[in-house]
C-alpha positions as CSV (number, residue, x, y, z in Angstrom):
1,M,0.0,0.0,-0.1
2,L,2.9,2.2,0.6
3,L,4.9,3.4,-2.4
4,S,8.5,4.5,-2.1
5,N,10.5,6.4,-4.7
6,G,12.2,3.3,-5.8
7,D,8.8,1.8,-6.7
8,L,8.1,4.4,-9.4
9,A,9.3,5.0,-12.9
10,T,9.0,8.2,-15.2
11,P,6.3,7.4,-16.0
12,T,4.7,4.5,-13.8
13,A,2.6,1.7,-15.0
14,Y,0.1,2.3,-12.2
15,D,-2.0,-0.6,-13.3
16,E,0.8,-2.9,-12.3
17,K,1.0,-1.3,-8.8
18,F,-2.7,-2.0,-8.2
19,E,-2.5,-5.3,-9.9
20,R,-5.6,-4.4,-11.9
21,V,-6.9,-2.0,-14.7
22,A,-9.2,0.5,-13.3
23,P,-9.6,4.4,-13.6
24,L,-6.9,6.1,-11.6
25,V,-7.9,8.9,-9.2
26,L,-5.4,11.1,-7.1
27,E,-6.0,13.0,-3.9
28,V,-3.5,15.5,-3.1
29,G,-2.9,16.1,0.6
30,F,-5.0,13.2,2.0
31,G,-4.4,14.1,5.6
32,D,-5.5,11.4,8.1
33,G,-7.1,9.5,5.1
34,H,-10.9,10.4,6.1
35,F,-12.0,11.5,2.7
36,L,-9.8,8.9,1.0
37,E,-11.6,6.2,2.9
38,H,-15.0,7.6,1.9
39,L,-13.9,7.6,-1.7
40,S,-12.6,4.2,-1.8
41,S,-15.7,2.8,-0.2
42,A,-17.9,4.6,-2.5
43,H,-15.9,3.8,-5.5
44,P,-14.5,0.1,-5.4
45,E,-14.1,0.3,-9.2
46,W,-11.5,3.0,-9.0
47,N,-7.8,2.8,-8.2
48,F,-6.7,5.5,-5.5
49,L,-3.3,7.1,-5.2
50,G,-2.8,9.5,-2.5
51,A,0.2,11.9,-2.0
52,E,1.0,13.6,1.2
53,V,4.1,15.4,2.6
54,S,3.4,14.6,6.3
55,L,4.9,11.4,7.7
56,G,2.5,11.4,10.5
57,S,-0.5,11.8,8.2
58,V,0.7,8.9,5.9
59,W,0.8,6.6,8.8
60,R,-2.4,7.5,10.3
61,A,-3.9,7.1,6.6
62,F,-2.3,3.9,6.4
63,R,-3.7,2.5,9.5
64,R,-7.1,3.8,8.4
65,M,-6.9,2.1,5.0
66,K,-5.7,-1.2,6.6
67,R,-8.5,-1.1,9.1
68,C,-11.2,-0.7,6.2
69,K,-9.2,-3.2,3.8
70,A,-9.0,-0.8,1.1
71,N,-6.6,-2.9,-1.2
72,H,-7.4,-0.7,-4.1
73,V,-5.5,2.4,-2.3
74,R,-1.8,3.3,-2.6
75,L,-0.2,6.1,-0.3
76,Y,3.1,8.0,-1.3
77,K,4.8,10.4,1.2
78,G,6.1,13.2,-1.1
79,N,5.4,16.2,-3.5
80,A,2.3,15.9,-5.7
81,R,3.9,18.1,-8.3
82,F,6.4,15.3,-8.7
83,I,3.9,12.6,-8.8
84,V,1.8,14.2,-11.4
85,R,4.6,15.7,-13.7
86,D,7.0,12.7,-13.5
87,T,5.3,9.4,-12.8
88,I,1.6,9.8,-14.1
89,P,1.5,8.6,-17.8
90,E,-0.3,10.9,-20.3
91,G,-4.2,10.4,-20.2
92,A,-4.0,8.3,-17.1
93,L,-5.9,10.2,-14.5
94,H,-9.6,10.0,-14.3
95,R,-9.8,12.7,-11.4
96,V,-8.0,14.8,-9.0
97,Y,-9.1,15.9,-5.6
98,V,-7.4,18.8,-3.8
99,N,-9.2,19.4,-0.4
100,F,-8.3,22.2,2.0
101,P,-4.5,22.6,0.5
102,D,-2.1,24.8,2.4
103,P,-2.8,28.3,0.8
104,W,0.9,29.4,1.4
105,P,-0.6,33.1,2.3
106,R,2.7,34.9,2.5
107,K,3.9,36.5,-0.5
108,K,7.6,35.0,-0.5
109,H,5.9,31.6,-0.3
110,L,3.4,32.0,-3.2
111,K,5.8,29.9,-5.5
112,N,4.9,26.8,-3.3
113,R,1.3,26.7,-4.2
114,L,0.4,23.8,-6.3
115,L,-2.4,25.1,-8.4
116,Q,-0.6,27.4,-10.8
117,A,-0.8,27.7,-14.5
118,P,2.3,25.6,-15.3
119,F,0.8,22.8,-13.2
120,F,-2.5,22.9,-14.6
121,Q,-0.8,22.7,-18.1
122,I,1.0,19.5,-17.1
123,L,-2.1,18.2,-15.6
124,S,-4.1,18.7,-18.8
125,S,-2.1,16.1,-20.6
126,R,-2.0,13.5,-17.5
127,L,-6.1,13.7,-17.3
128,E,-8.0,11.6,-19.5
129,P,-10.7,13.1,-21.9
130,G,-13.4,14.6,-19.8
131,G,-11.2,14.4,-16.6
132,A,-11.2,17.0,-13.8
133,L,-9.7,18.4,-10.7
134,L,-12.0,19.2,-7.8
135,L,-10.6,21.9,-5.5
136,T,-12.3,22.6,-2.1
137,T,-10.9,25.3,0.3
138,D,-11.9,27.6,3.1
139,H,-9.4,30.2,1.7
140,P,-11.1,32.9,-0.5
141,E,-7.7,34.4,-1.9
142,Y,-6.2,31.0,-2.7
143,F,-9.6,30.1,-4.2
144,E,-9.5,33.1,-6.7
145,F,-5.8,32.5,-7.3
146,S,-6.4,28.9,-8.4
147,V,-9.2,29.9,-10.6
148,S,-7.1,32.8,-12.1
149,E,-4.2,30.4,-12.7
150,G,-6.6,27.7,-14.1
151,E,-7.9,30.2,-16.6
152,A,-4.4,31.4,-17.6
153,S,-3.4,27.8,-18.3
154,G,-5.9,27.9,-21.2
155,C,-6.5,24.2,-20.6
156,F,-9.7,24.0,-18.4
157,D,-13.4,25.0,-18.2
158,I,-14.1,25.9,-14.6
159,V,-17.4,25.5,-12.9
160,K,-18.0,26.8,-9.4
161,G,-20.5,25.3,-7.0
162,P,-21.1,23.5,-3.8
163,P,-18.5,21.2,-2.6
164,P,-19.3,17.3,-2.5
165,P,-20.9,16.5,0.8
166,A,-18.2,14.2,1.9
167,T,-15.6,16.8,1.8
168,L,-17.5,18.7,4.5
169,E,-16.9,15.9,6.8
170,T,-13.1,15.9,6.8
171,K,-11.3,17.3,9.9
172,Y,-10.3,20.6,8.5
173,A,-13.8,21.1,7.1
174,R,-15.5,20.5,10.5
175,K,-13.1,22.9,12.0
176,W,-13.8,25.7,9.4
177,R,-17.5,25.0,9.5
178,D,-17.4,25.4,13.6
179,Q,-15.6,28.9,12.9
180,Q,-18.6,29.6,10.1
181,K,-16.1,29.9,7.4
182,E,-17.2,29.7,3.9
183,I,-16.4,26.6,2.1
184,L,-15.6,27.3,-1.7
185,H,-15.3,24.6,-4.4
186,A,-14.8,24.6,-8.2
187,E,-14.3,21.8,-10.7
188,F,-11.5,22.3,-13.4
189,R,-12.7,20.2,-16.5
190,V,-9.9,19.6,-18.9
191,R,-10.8,21.2,-22.3
192,H,-7.6,20.6,-24.4
193,T,-3.9,19.6,-23.5
194,M,-0.8,21.4,-23.9
195,P,2.8,20.3,-24.2
196,D,4.6,20.0,-20.9
197,P,6.2,23.2,-19.8
198,E,8.8,21.1,-17.9
199,P,10.4,17.8,-18.7
200,R,10.0,14.6,-16.5
201,L,12.9,13.5,-14.4
202,T,14.6,10.6,-15.9
203,T,15.9,7.4,-14.0
204,I,19.5,6.2,-14.9
205,P,21.5,3.1,-14.1
206,M,23.1,3.3,-10.7
207,Q,26.9,4.3,-10.4
208,H,29.3,2.4,-8.5
209,A,33.0,3.1,-7.9
210,I,36.2,0.9,-7.0
211,L,39.2,2.7,-5.6
212,D,42.7,1.4,-4.7
213,G,44.1,2.2,-1.3
214,S,43.0,1.9,2.5
215,L,40.3,3.3,4.5
216,D,42.2,3.2,7.6
217,G,44.1,6.6,7.3
218,I,40.9,8.6,6.2
219,G,40.8,12.0,8.1
220,S,37.8,14.0,9.4
221,F,35.0,14.5,7.1
222,T,33.4,17.8,6.1
223,K,30.2,18.4,4.1
224,Q,30.3,17.7,0.4
225,V,28.1,19.6,-2.2
226,R,27.9,18.5,-5.7
227,S,25.8,20.7,-8.0
228,F,24.5,19.7,-11.4
229,K,22.0,21.1,-13.8
230,G,18.5,20.5,-12.2
231,G,19.8,20.0,-8.7
232,H,22.5,19.1,-6.2
233,A,23.7,16.2,-4.0
234,I,24.6,16.7,-0.5
235,I,27.0,14.4,1.7
236,L,26.2,15.4,5.2
237,E,28.0,13.0,7.6
238,A,30.3,10.0,7.6
239,Y,30.5,7.2,10.2
240,R,32.9,4.3,10.7
241,G,31.6,1.0,11.1
242,L,32.0,-0.9,14.5
243,D,34.6,-3.2,13.0
244,G,36.5,-0.2,11.4
245,S,36.3,-2.1,7.9
246,G,34.0,0.4,6.1
247,L,32.4,3.8,6.3
248,L,28.7,5.0,6.0
249,F,27.8,8.3,4.5
250,K,24.3,10.1,5.0
251,G,23.4,12.4,2.2
252,V,20.5,13.8,0.2
253,S,19.7,14.4,-3.4
254,E,17.6,17.4,-4.2
255,E,16.0,17.6,-7.7
256,T,12.9,19.4,-9.1
257,D,10.1,18.6,-6.4
258,L,11.9,15.4,-5.4
259,R,14.2,15.1,-2.2
260,Q,15.6,11.6,-1.3
261,E,17.5,10.7,1.8
262,L,20.6,8.5,0.9
263,V,22.8,6.0,2.7
264,I,26.3,5.4,0.7
265,Q,28.8,2.9,1.7
266,A,32.2,2.4,1.1
267,W,34.1,-0.9,2.4
268,S,37.1,-2.7,1.7
269,T,37.0,-5.8,-0.5
270,K,39.5,-8.2,-2.0
271,E,39.3,-6.1,-5.3
272,G,39.6,-2.7,-3.6
273,V,37.5,0.0,-1.9
274,L,34.0,-0.3,-3.4
275,V,31.6,2.8,-3.1
276,S,27.9,2.1,-3.8
277,L,24.4,3.2,-2.8
278,Q,22.5,1.2,-0.1
279,P,19.1,0.2,-0.3
280,F,17.8,2.5,2.8
281,G,14.6,4.1,1.8
282,N,14.4,2.4,-1.7
283,P,15.5,5.7,-3.6
284,M,14.6,6.3,-7.4
285,T,17.8,6.2,-9.3
286,T,18.1,9.7,-10.5
287,R,21.0,11.7,-11.5
288,G,21.1,13.3,-8.2
289,V,21.5,9.9,-6.5
290,R,24.4,9.0,-8.9
291,E,26.1,12.4,-8.2
292,A,25.8,11.6,-4.5
293,V,27.7,8.4,-5.0
294,M,30.4,10.0,-7.0
295,A,30.6,12.7,-4.4
296,V,31.6,10.2,-1.8
297,A,34.2,8.6,-4.4
298,D,35.6,11.9,-5.2
299,W,36.1,12.7,-1.4
300,L,37.9,9.5,-0.7
301,V,40.4,10.4,-3.7
302,S,41.0,13.5,-1.9
303,Q,41.9,11.6,1.0
304,G,44.5,9.6,-0.8
305,L,42.7,6.9,-2.4
306,T,43.1,6.4,-6.3
307,M,40.1,6.0,-8.6
308,R,40.5,2.6,-10.5
309,Q,37.1,2.5,-12.1
310,A,33.5,4.2,-12.0
311,W,30.7,2.3,-14.1
312,V,27.0,2.0,-14.3
């Protein structure tokens, strides 16, 4: 039920992840899973994908889905923009629900809002003919902003109206209703598609390296930053194994809307010192991950080892 980055491709054959062919529905920011539980119960004929950035919310929703035996639900912790742009095949989405999203009200944070014209243009090609995004929010300024951005995209007809009753029973909806806030709703119906304004990320073979030399004399570690077009890789810390035979490096790769935590190992073998990515967190093998591996290898070279071979 839980999808990690390594389970995904660009694009992903979601029918295989659900082990059946069915309309694919995405909920962005599913919170504790209350609305997703309602949808999955009301529409057992649909496959449901949820994207949520909060780890606590993902685990609460996971437990809820397990209790109600929602086997046609998959949950992902991460950025919905990445899911839509990079993993959804063209024409694969039947519907998208966005309920009470963070409005990012401060001016300097407006760039973080999901529902902007470039996103709508990407979404237009991911939705099936006749597909739609349904937005429900208590924030009037964000509502009007989203409608304006949807119109600016040139891809959607927008129909304002009352929200679906089930959206009014979520945790935030009940909170806003208790405060007598107005709940706003609009349906963005795809009219025509446009070319993607941004390319998908690409997955690549994983890089390894083998070095000549010894790890015994390695000095103190300092943070390593490796920048490349589209992102950067950061090696944050290094640890020596209890038996002294190897090193573990903690790092992250940051690319467009995708941040992955990494563990890279360097250890002595009969053939030399091998540097490779470890399966912690099951990351997607993007360029950022490969750059992180090579950042470790290059740092070891700076410590006196010699690069013998780097390969994919």
